Residue, then its C-alpha position, 0 to 999 in steps of 0.5 A: m440842323i436838319i439831317n437826312i439819313r437814307v438808303d434807296y433804290t439809287i444805291a441798293d437793289m431790293e436784296a441790299l435794301e432789306k439788309l440796309s434798312a436795319e443798318l439805317n435804323d441802328l444809325f438813327n438810334e445812335f443819333k438819338n443816343r448821342f445828340n438832342v434829337k428834338e424832332y424826327i420823321q421817318i419815310s418808308t416806302c417800297n424802295r426807300d427808307e429815310y429819317y429826317i432829324n432836327t437837332d441842335l447839338c450835332f456839329l459839322d465835324n462830327r464823325l457821324l456826319g462824315r461816316v463813310n458808307k457807300d450804301l447809306i446816304i447822309e445829308f444835312g442842311d440845305s442838301a437835306i432840304i432840297h432832297l425832300l423838295r425833289m422827292t415830293s416833286g417826284l424827281e427822286s422816284m424810280i418813276i419820275g413824277e409818280d404821284q404816290i410819294l406825295g401821299q407817302v410823305k403826307n402820311s409820314l408827316n401825320q404819323g410823326k405828329k400823331e406819335g409826338h416826335c414831329g415839332k414845329v420845324l419839321e412840320t413846317l419843312f414837310t408842309k412846304a415840301i408837300h406844297v412844292g410837290q403839288i405846285v410842280r405837278t400843277k405847273t408841269r406835265i411831269n406826272r402825265g402818262s404812266v408814271s406810277i410804279g403800279s402802272a409800270a408794273v402793268d406795262l411790265a406785265r404786258q411786255h411779258c404776256d402775249d395779251l392781258t385781255h381775258k387774263c385772270v389776274l390775282v392781286i395780293g395786298a389791298g394797301k396803296m400799292g396793291s390798289l394802284v396796280a389793281k386800278a391800272l389793271s382794271a382798264k385792260n378788259l381782263k377776264a377777272i381781277l381777284v383781290a386777296n388781303r389779310t384784312y378781308h373787308k379791305a379786299v372787298e372794298l377794292a374788289k367792289d371798286l374794280n368789279g372784281k372778286a375779293i378772296s380771303f387769305d385762307e382761299l389763296n391756294n385755290y386761286i393761285s393755279k387759276s391765275d395768269l398774272i400774280i402781283s403781290a404788294t403786301g406789308s408782310p414781314h414774311l414770304i407770301l409765295t414760296k417755292e413749295r406753295l407755288e409748286k403745289y398749286t401752280c400747274n407746271e404743265r400749262d402752255s405759258p408760265v405764270i407771271l409773278i411781280d413782287l412789289a413788296n419790301p421786304r419781298d413777298i415771293a421767294q427767289d427760288v420760285v424761278d425753278l418752276n414754270v413761272e417768270l418772276f419780276n420785282i421792283d429792280d426790273l422796273r428800272e428799265i421802264a423808269n429810265e425810258n420814263k426819265m428820258k421822256r420827262e427831262k424837259e419837265a424835270d428841268e422846269a420842276e428844278k426851277i420851281i424847287l429852287e425858288e420855293f427853297r429860297l422862300l422856305k429858307n426865308s421862313f426858317r430865318v423868320m422862325d428863328v426870331e419869333g421867340l425874340l419877337f414874342k419876348i419883345r411883345m410881352s415886355m411891351e404888354d407889361i408896360r401897357q398894362n402897368e401904364t393903364q393901371k396908373a392912368i386909371s388910378k389918377i382919373h375919376p372911376s368910370r367904365d367909359h374912361e377905362k375903355i378909352i384909356d385901355a384902347f388908346s394904350k393898345s393902339i400905341v403898342n400896336k403901332i410901335f410893334h408893327n414897324i419893329s416886327k417888320n424890320i426884324k423879320r426883314s433883317a432875318e431874311n437878309e441874314d443881318h445877324e448883327i442887327i438882331e443881336v443889337v435888337k436883343c441888347i436894346f430891349d434887354v431880352 
């Protein structure tokens, strides 16, 4: 059974998301303790935290699947699979059609494989989901225009700055989110783009791509007061910009407030900085932009839904065939045993000759291959048609 447990921006704001991520981890650990979790993959982004679990010892009437909690979502079976296909297609994102989620799912798959807790079923599922996401973006215009959270952050900044031109922008964090924001900013004819990161060489690499300037975290205070717009998107578990720090290094006498945009989860910027001469925004403030984006892309989303349903049907067929692969392997091995035994018998009855041995061996392989081809084809067709009785009959006939 495929199970998905998650919390995301659709049911929780950023403050609640931070708290519920810990509760989600507890629920996942309960699943691991109570059931045979054969595989799992975690997906963690700035506005969602999810687990995909494959287990064969959790039944539909189990209390965990019926767990009542409006702040956590539990789906299983087809619903869980369709959610993943919709997610990689950009339909579950705050910004409909954004591309970043596709890379995040790829990374989650690779991480699961690297750590050894992603097996054949989840690898098949996630590989298919990534493929579906690519198809949707190729066949529709769902990702055209300003669709990433990074681009939306820039749009938000433009709404609250008189003009981004000739502004000095400080981007804290050179990871994927920081890179998206910085690249979206680079086309705005800014006065300067400053990139700060704990790992300095990453800041150097990003700044070089943007014709900006890299600064170390030790230098951060020197540039806070010089920046008109600060966008923070680190993976730090601790606050980066506190009220005390900004109060000390931000000029409260300046004509216009400093624009602060916090894209991190957990948050990088303390909420009480709003008492200073600043304007603070976070991912929750992107919802309005997301809603506008959603309206523009409703037609494309409808087309994406059709693609998802068709690809879901094909994926289900793949899973049905996967269920009988073990059976086919056993049948094949039993035939191979027969082939080898009969070959040895034939060889022992003829005059020793290499040519004869090769002829008989090739002949016997040909017989097995021809017989097995039709058997394999018909069993797979039965799996796709969900003819479970036929599969059970095959098991009985071949005594496997």
